[in-house]
C-alpha positions in Angstrom: -5.7 -58.6 15.3 -5.2 -57.2 11.7 -7.9 -57.0 9.5 -8.5 -59.5 6.0 -6.2 -58.9 3.5 -9.2 -58.8 1.0 -11.0 -55.6 2.5 -9.4 -52.5 1.5 -8.4 -49.7 4.0 -9.1 -46.8 1.6 -11.5 -45.5 0.6 -13.9 -45.3 4.6 -16.2 -43.1 3.8 -18.2 -43.9 0.4 -20.7 -41.1 -0.3 -21.7 -43.6 -3.2 -23.9 -46.0 -0.3 -26.5 -43.4 -0.5 -27.1 -43.4 -4.3 -27.0 -47.4 -4.8 -31.1 -47.6 -5.5 -33.5 -46.2 -6.6 -35.8 -46.1 -3.3 -32.0 -45.1 -0.9 -32.4 -41.5 -3.7 -35.6 -41.0 -2.8 -34.8 -41.6 0.8 -32.1 -38.6 1.0 -33.0 -36.7 -1.5 -32.3 -32.7 -0.3 -35.3 -30.9 -2.8 -38.5 -32.3 -4.3 -41.2 -31.8 -6.0 -44.9 -31.3 -5.2 -47.9 -30.3 -7.4 -48.9 -27.8 -5.6 -45.9 -26.0 -6.3 -47.0 -25.5 -10.1 -48.7 -22.9 -11.7 -49.6 -23.5 -15.2 -49.8 -19.8 -17.6 -52.9 -20.2 -19.8 -53.2 -18.1 -22.9 -57.0 -16.9 -23.9 -57.8 -15.2 -26.7 -60.5 -13.1 -27.5 -63.1 -14.3 -30.6 -61.5 -17.7 -30.7 -64.0 -20.5 -31.3 -61.9 -23.2 -30.5 -58.0 -23.9 -29.1 -55.2 -22.4 -31.9 -51.5 -23.7 -31.8 -48.7 -21.8 -30.7 -45.8 -22.7 -33.3 -42.9 -21.8 -31.0 -44.1 -23.6 -27.7 -45.4 -27.8 -28.9 -47.8 -28.1 -26.6 -49.0 -24.8 -25.9 -52.2 -23.3 -27.5 -54.1 -19.9 -27.4 -57.3 -21.3 -25.6 -61.2 -20.4 -25.6 -63.0 -20.1 -23.2 -65.0 -23.3 -23.4 -61.0 -24.8 -23.7 -60.2 -23.1 -21.3 -63.0 -24.2 -18.7 -61.5 -27.8 -19.2 -57.9 -27.0 -18.9 -58.9 -25.2 -15.1 -60.4 -28.6 -14.4 -57.3 -30.6 -16.0 -55.1 -28.3 -13.7 -57.4 -28.5 -10.4 -57.9 -33.0 -10.9 -54.0 -32.8 -11.5 -53.8 -31.4 -8.1 -52.1 -28.0 -9.1 -51.3 -25.1 -7.1 -52.6 -22.9 -9.9 -53.2 -20.9 -12.6 -51.7 -18.0 -13.8 -54.2 -15.7 -16.9 -53.0 -13.8 -19.9 -55.4 -12.2 -22.2 -55.0 -11.6 -25.9 -57.9 -9.2 -26.8 -58.7 -8.7 -30.5 -58.1 -5.3 -30.7 -55.2 -2.9 -28.9 -54.8 0.9 -28.8 -52.7 3.4 -27.5 -53.8 2.4 -23.6 -54.7 -0.5 -23.8 -58.1 0.0 -22.9 -59.1 -3.4 -23.2 -56.9 -3.8 -19.7 -59.9 -2.1 -17.6 -62.9 -3.4 -19.3 -65.0 -5.8 -17.3 -66.1 -7.6 -20.5 -62.5 -7.8 -21.8 -60.8 -11.0 -22.6 -58.7 -10.6 -19.5 -61.5 -10.3 -17.3 -63.8 -12.5 -18.6 -61.4 -15.0 -19.0 -61.0 -14.5 -14.9 -64.2 -14.7 -13.8 -64.7 -17.9 -15.8 -61.4 -19.3 -14.4 -62.3 -18.1 -10.8 -65.9 -19.9 -10.8 -64.3 -22.8 -12.3 -61.5 -23.9 -9.7 -63.6 -22.9 -6.8 -61.6 -23.6 -3.9 -59.3 -26.0 -5.6 -57.1 -23.7 -7.5 -55.4 -19.9 -6.7 -56.8 -18.3 -10.2 -53.5 -15.4 -10.5 -54.0 -12.6 -13.2 -51.3 -10.8 -15.9 -51.3 -7.8 -14.5 -49.7 -6.0 -17.2 -50.2 -4.0 -20.3 -48.6 -5.0 -23.1 -50.9 -7.5 -24.4 -53.9 -4.6 -24.8 -51.3 -1.5 -26.4 -51.0 -1.1 -29.6 -47.1 -0.5 -29.0 -46.6 -3.6 -27.3 -45.4 -1.8 -24.2 -45.9 -2.3 -20.6 -47.3 0.6 -19.9 -48.4 4.2 -21.7 -46.2 6.1 -23.9 -45.2 9.9 -23.7 -44.6 12.8 -26.4 -41.4 11.4 -26.9 -42.8 7.5 -27.2 -41.3 7.0 -23.8 -42.9 4.8 -21.2 -44.5 7.5 -19.2 -44.3 5.3 -15.7 -46.0 7.2 -13.3 -48.9 7.8 -16.3 -48.4 4.0 -16.7 -49.2 3.9 -12.5 -52.4 5.3 -13.2 -53.3 2.9 -15.9 -52.1 -0.5 -13.4 -54.6 1.1 -11.0 -57.5 0.8 -12.4 -56.1 -2.5 -14.2 -56.0 -4.2 -10.6 -59.2 -2.8 -9.6 -61.0 -4.3 -12.7 -59.2 -7.5 -12.1 -60.2 -7.7 -8.2 -63.4 -7.3 -9.3 -63.6 -10.0 -11.3 -62.5 -12.3 -8.2 -59.0 -12.8 -8.9 -57.6 -13.7 -5.5 -53.6 -12.6 -6.5 -52.4 -10.4 -9.2 -49.6 -10.7 -11.0 -48.0 -7.3 -11.4 -45.2 -8.0 -14.1 -44.8 -4.4 -15.4 -41.9 -3.8 -13.2 -42.5 -0.2 -13.3 -41.1 2.2 -10.0 -43.9 2.4 -7.5 -45.8 -0.4 -9.0 -46.9 -2.0 -6.2 -47.5 0.3 -3.3 -50.1 2.3 -5.5 -52.1 -1.4 -6.3 -51.9 -1.8 -3.1 -53.1 1.2 -1.9 -55.7 1.3 -4.0 -57.1 -2.1 -3.6 -57.0 -1.5 -0.2 -59.4 2.0 -0.7 -62.0 -0.4 -2.8 -62.2 -3.2 0.0 -59.7 -5.4 -1.5 -57.9 -6.0 1.5 -57.9 -9.9 0.5 -56.4 -9.3 -2.7 -53.2 -10.7 -2.9 -49.8 -9.2 -4.8 -47.6 -11.6 -7.2 -44.5 -9.5 -7.2 -42.2 -10.1 -10.5 -39.9 -8.2 -8.4 -36.9 -9.1 -10.3 -38.0 -9.6 -14.4 -35.2 -9.5 -16.6 -34.5 -7.9 -20.1 -34.4 -11.6 -21.8 -34.3 -13.3 -25.5 -35.8 -16.4 -23.5 -39.0 -14.4 -24.0 -39.4 -14.5 -27.3 -41.4 -17.5 -27.7 -44.1 -15.9 -25.4 -44.4 -12.7 -27.5 -45.6 -14.9 -30.7 -48.5 -16.2 -27.9 -49.6 -13.1 -26.7 -49.3 -11.7 -29.9 -47.1 -8.7 -29.1 -47.2 -5.9 -31.0 -43.8 -4.9 -29.6 -41.1 -2.7 -31.6 -37.5 -2.1 -29.8 -36.8 -3.7 -26.1 -37.5 -3.4 -23.2 -34.8 -2.5 -21.8 -35.5 1.0 -20.0 -38.0 -0.5 -17.5 -36.7 -4.4 -17.6 -33.0 -4.9 -15.7 -30.0 -5.4 -16.9 -29.1 -9.2 -17.2 -25.4 -8.2 -15.7 -27.2 -6.8 -12.4 -27.0 -9.3 -9.6 -27.7 -6.8 -6.4 -30.1 -4.4 -8.2 -32.0 -7.5 -8.5 -32.5 -7.9 -4.8 -33.0 -3.9 -3.8 -36.4 -4.6 -6.6 -37.2 -7.1 -3.9 -36.5 -5.6 -1.0 -39.0 -2.0 -2.8 -41.5 -4.6 -3.2 -41.6 -6.0 0.2 -41.8 -3.1 1.5 -44.4 -1.3 -0.5 -46.9 -4.6 0.1 -45.7 -7.8 -2.5 -47.3 -10.9 -0.1 -45.2 -12.9 -3.2 -42.0 -11.9 -5.0 -40.6 -13.4 -8.0 -37.9 -13.6 -10.2 -38.1 -14.0 -14.4 -36.5 -15.4 -16.2 -35.8 -18.5 -14.4 -32.4 -21.0 -15.0 -30.2 -17.9 -15.9 -31.0 -16.2 -12.8 -29.9 -18.9 -10.7 -27.7 -16.4 -8.2 -30.5 -14.1 -8.2 -32.9 -16.3 -6.9 -30.9 -17.7 -4.2 -30.6 -14.5 -2.9 -33.8 -13.1 -3.6 -34.9 -16.7 -1.4 -31.8 -15.9 1.6 -33.5 -12.0 1.4 -37.0 -12.1 1.1 -39.6 -12.1 4.5 -42.4 -13.6 1.9 -42.6 -16.5 -0.1 -40.3 -16.4 -3.5 -41.2 -18.0 -7.1 -40.0 -18.4 -10.2 -41.3 -18.2 -13.6 -39.7 -20.9 -16.4 -40.4 -18.9 -19.8 -41.1 -19.6 -23.0 -37.9 -19.6 -24.3 -36.8 -22.4 -21.5 -39.4 -24.4 -22.6 -38.7 -23.9 -26.2 -35.0 -24.9 -25.5 -36.0 -28.3 -24.3 -38.7 -29.4 -26.1 -36.4 -28.7 -29.6 -33.4 -30.1 -28.0 -35.5 -33.7 -27.3 -37.5 -33.0 -30.5 -33.7 -33.4 -32.2 -33.1 -37.1 -29.8 -30.9 -34.7 -28.6 -31.6 -34.4 -24.4 -34.2 -37.5 -22.0 -37.4 -35.0 -22.3 -38.2 -36.2 -19.1 -35.0 -36.1 -17.3 -34.6 -32.4 -18.3 -37.8 -31.2 -17.6 -37.6 -32.8 -14.0 -34.0 -31.3 -13.5 -34.8 -28.0 -14.5 -37.4 -28.3 -12.6 -35.5 -29.4 -9.2 -32.7 -26.5 -9.7 -35.2 -23.8 -9.2 -36.4 -25.3 -6.4 -33.0 -26.3 -4.6 -32.4 -22.3 -5.4 -34.7 -21.5 -3.1 -38.2 -20.9 -5.7 -40.3 -21.9 -3.4 -43.3 -21.7 -6.5 -43.2 -22.5 -10.3 -44.3 -21.3 -12.9 -44.3 -23.9 -15.8 -46.1 -25.0 -19.3 -45.2 -28.2 -18.5 -47.4 -28.1 -14.2 -50.3 -30.6 -15.6 -47.4 -33.2 -17.4 -45.4 -33.1 -14.5 -48.1 -33.5 -11.4 -49.0 -36.4 -13.6 -45.3 -37.9 -12.9 -45.3 -36.7 -9.5 -48.4 -38.2 -8.7 -47.4 -42.0 -10.1 -48.3 -41.5 -13.2 -45.9 -43.0 -16.5 -44.2 -40.1 -18.7 -44.8 -40.4 -22.8 -41.8 -42.7 -22.2 -43.6 -45.5 -20.1 -40.8 -44.7 -17.5 -42.0 -42.8 -14.1 -39.3 -41.1 -13.8 -37.4 -41.0 -10.4 -34.7 -39.3 -8.8 -34.7 -36.8 -6.7 -38.1 -34.5 -6.5 
């Protein structure tokens, strides 16, 4: 029996069938987002009576303690996985004394955040000296003005103890000092903080995409951090750092920045025996907001596409400044355009 003349013989295989409707596309999506995978970075300024806008990051602010409490409640209500706290002190010095002061802004904010979040969120704290040093580097300097790795480890040991005693359950080690994970793990265990987990910024690159963050934390940095952060040209080195941090006791590892390092992220996810996260940094946020603000791209679609790309590359958790807004979309609330985004999430 011959086929009717009106039926085409080719193509027999038609992948477009599964793209025909929103329902079909959702049903076969290979990558999805969930609010619990999102962590919201939060900046807290010492001495602020009200939130202070960050001009290079539209919609992001330095929080006062009161507004931090309200934002923690919003994050919990949105179903986020956690928040990452950054403290901005009023006074800085060469060794970042404010980082280990129990009454310093980061430790005060940590106690507040832990109390407000309860069991609803994982409160994470940034374990880095750069916000607290008058030179802006992520460690203490030697007599020649170079970052002294081993002297910096002593400061990070003390900073970790201060944060653990403030109640932080997850410390974000972001300084890229050799041996920092091992030193911090040993110090925490010796002090009885065996349940305090470590998030190692294991492949953190010396990137141009940190620019807006420098404004956000009022960085005092002169020069750059290329002697300790990774060279953007190096992929294999990122994986080496990951394996070292895991060996030293990291519970979670992270790639930072995210979008320009998808190859590093994918290799890390393939090799790591512990969860892998990615930080969608300030410059990535600012670029999308700037382009959307000029009407050059669809803001909601670009945000979702950027996050889905990180999940597709292997990130199991995402730090993003859009966390609360995206969680609302994922829970069925309309976006700013009034249309609920649909697609691979």
